[in-house]
N, C-alpha and C positions, 0 to 999 in steps of 0.2 A: 846224569845224576839226577833222580827225581827227590824234589825235596817234601817234605810232609808235614801236615799239621794233625793235630789229633781232635777228633769231634767225638762228640757223646749223645747216645740215645738210652732208651731204657733199658739196652742190653747191656750198656756200657760202652766202654772206648772202642774207637776203630781208626785206623790211619787213612787219610786223604789226601791225594796229591796237593800241595800247597797252593797251586794257582788256580784249584776247580772251586767252581762254584756251588757244586752237589756238596751234600753232606754224608752223615752216617749211614743211613738208610740206604740211600743210592749206592754208595760203596759195597753194601752187603750184598746187595742185588748183582753187582759187577762181578763181585767175587764167587758168588752163588749159582750165577747162571751164565756160564760163559758157553753159550750154545751153539749159535751159527754166526755170531759176527754182525747180523743185521739189525740195525738200529730203526725206533719207531720212526715212521715217515713225517716230512716237512709238514704236511697239512695237518697231521694229528696233534704236532707239537704246536702249531699256529693255534689251534683249536683250545689246548690246554692253555695258553697265554691269555687267547680272548675270555676265555671263562674266569680264570682268575682276575683279570682287569676289572671285569664286570663285579664278581663278587666282593672285592675292594670296595668299589664305589656303594652297594648296597650295604656293607658293614660299618660304611663310615655313616650314611643317612641313618642306619639302625642305632648309631651309637656305640659300636662295638671296636671301630678304630678312630684313633684322632686323625684329623685331617692330613699332619705332618706324616703319619705312617701309610695312611691311607694312598697318599700321592706317590710315595715310595714306591709302596706297592706296584700302583698302577704303571710307573716309570718302568720297573722292572719286568713286570707283565708284557708291556708293549715290547720290550727288546726280545722276549722270548717269543712273543707272535710274529714278530719280523723277522726272526730267523737270526740275529745277532749272536744268540748263544746256544746254537745248536749244538757245538763240541762239546757243551756240558750236560749233553743228553746220552750219556754213553751206554745204557741199559738194552738189553738183547729183548729183540720183541719176543722170544719165547722167555717166561717169566713167571712167576707165581701168580696165584690167584686172579684176581678180578683188575689186574693193572696196577695194584696199589704199590708196587715200587715205582711204576713211571708217575703215577701221580706224587709220590712221595719226592720224585725227583724235581719235578717242576717247583714243588713248594719249596724245597730246599734251595734250587737255585734262586727263584725269586727272591726268597727271605735273604739271602747272602748278598744278592746282588742290591736289593733294597737297604738293607744295613750297610752297605758300603757306600750307597747314594747318601746316607744321611751321616757319613763321616765314621762309620763303626768298621771293625773288620769282619770279614770272612768266620763265620764259626761264632760268632759273638751273641748270637742269637737277641740283638738288639730288635730287629723282627724276627718273629717265631715262625718257623714254616708251619707247624700245626695251628698255635694259638691265634694267629693272626693270617695268613696265606690261606689256610685250609678252614677257615671259620665256618660255620653253617654247611659243611660240606662233607662228602667221603668218598673215597676210591669207588665205591660201589655206584655212586650215581655223577662224579664228574665223568670217568672213563668212559659210561655208555654214551654221555651228552656229547662229549668229545668226538666220539666217533661218528655220530650222527652230523654233528658239524662238518667234520672233515671229509665226510662221504658227499654231504649237499655242497658242500665247495667245489670238491671234483668233478659232480654231475655238473653244476652251475656253470661253472666256469671252463672246463675242459670239454667233457663229453659232448654236452647236448651242443655246443657251437660247433664242434668238429662233424656230428651227425648231420646238424642243421645244413651245414656246407656241402657234404655229401648228398643230402637229400635234394638240394637245389641242382646240383650238377647232373643228377642222374635225370631229374624232371626236363632240365635244359634240353640234354640230348634225346628224350623220349618226344620232344616237341620238335628239334631239328630234323629227326629221323622218322617221323610221322607215315612219310609215303614210301620208305626203303623197305622192301620186302625181303625177306629170308626165308629159310627153313625151318619150322616149327620142329621139336623132338618131343616123343614119348616113349620111355623105357629106352632112351640113347637110340633110337632110332627115328630116321628122317619121317616127319609126318606132315600134316597140312601147313600152307604158310600163314606167316605172321611177319609185321612189322617189327622192324628195330624199335620204332617209337611204342610200339604195344608192350616189347618185353623191357625195357627201360623203364616205362611207366610203372611197370610191375614192381620193378626193382625199386623205384622211388616210393611209391606206396608201403612197399616193406619198412622202408628206414621211417618214413613217418608214423605207421603205426609203432614201430620201435619208440622213437620220440614220444608217443603218446602214453605208452608203458611205462615209460622213464620218469614222466611227469607226475601219473599217478600214483607209484610209488614212493614219491617223495613226501607223499602227503602223511604218511606214516613215520616218516625221516623228521619230520617237523615238530614230534614231540619229544620232549627232552627231559630226561630223568631228575635232573636237578630238583631237590628239595626232599628226595625220599631218603637221603643219608644213606645209613649202613645197610638196613634191609626194605627200606619203603615207608616205614612208620614217621619218617620225618624228626626222629627224636635230634635233639641239639640244634634242631634248624628253626630259627622264628618263624612265627607264621609272615607269610609275605616275602620272606627273603626270596624263594624260587622264582615267584612272579614279577619281582624286581630286578632280578638278576637276567632272567631270561628276556625280559622288555629290553634290557641295556644290550644284550647279544642281538636281538631283533633290529634294532634300531643301527647298530654298527655295522652288520653283516647285510642287511636288507633280505633278510630269509624270515619267514614268517613262523619262525620257531615259537613253542608257546609250551607251557608246562604239560608234562603227562596227563591222560585222564585218570591211569590208574598207576601208581609208583610201584604196587608190586609186580604188574606187569611189565612195566617198564625196565625193572631191574632184575626181574627173575628170567625172563626170556629177552633174544635178539632176533623175535620174528620180523620186524622191519627190515633189518639187516638181511636177513634169509630171504626175504621179498624183493629187495633191491638184486641181490646176486642173482637170483631166478630171472629177473628180468634182463640183468645184463648178458646172462647166458643165451636168452631168445633173441637178442639184438646180435650176440656173436654167430649163433647160428644160421640169422638171416644173412649176414654178412660173408659166411662161409657158403651159404648156397649160392649168393651172387657169383662170390669168386668162382664156384665150381661150374656155372653155368658158361662163364666167359671162357674158362678152359676147354670145356666140352663142344664149344663152337668151332674149335680147330680138328675136331673128328668127323669120321664120316658118318654112313657111307658116302652118299655124295656131295655135302655140304662143305668138306673140311678138306684144307689142301695137304693135310698130314697124309692122305689116302691114295695119292694119284699113284697109277702102275709104276712099277720099276721100271719100265722100259723108256717113261718119259722122264725119270728122275735127272739124268744127264743132261737132256737137252733144256730142261727148265732151269737148272742152275746157271747155264752158258749162254741162254737165249731169251730175249724178251717177246719172242713170238708166242703165239696162243696155240694149243693143241685140243684135242678133240677131248680130252679129260679134264679139262679146267670147269 
């Protein structure tokens, strides 16, 4: 049997599981959007924790948080970033608006955990999710910033190393097979000779150009929307809040992130993400082309073993000797 506690927000009271770190707004989102059962990804939650960690430090420096509260928020945010509290992020990826529910999920989890670290109870609001954890922020600038940070992390730590390794392996094969001749193909027909080295060199270059495209697209992801608050005007964010918070994020992640050139563009559209998506589709098409080339190498008319005359099939299956159709 689930035990419950009662949490309150501007809409009134709501029951929350007793052992949950989330609060009323998270619970309302869980109840209102039981769509897919798919939760927000790990890297995204990590990015939220990182943003809240940096914001707490900035708000302490600006005098909006005392050292005790700021330290508790940073410790709780670190736990979120590290994955220790992932089970307390239950909201479906399909939810309302601009990710407000997930931003509040992070604020409530961090607030309740920070309150607990200070000796208080969950739901006590000793650390307030809005007034303390979300100070100087809005879902409308936090969520786009978290998307950029999560994407940058995945590109830098997963995709780029994997493609670099693949490109190196293809280049090594190209060098090893410089003098190995094979039949070339045009329109699925045997054509003039080519070497395996030339063919695999082309594959290696495709992947290298894909890496260049990814590197170039990341330049737009380095712009973070933090500081624009609700609609891009920066209302309720103190001057210097965004620059200092983003500098702390950059220092911790070693990513060259910076404040967006235009907050209205940064929050009104996600063109940088669309660009990265297109780049990834280009890389995927390159890899599909390479895979299809390898598949077609096994087909005829004269260069593929799958097209031997049927009269030789039985002999080929039982003997290591050659025949005229090999």
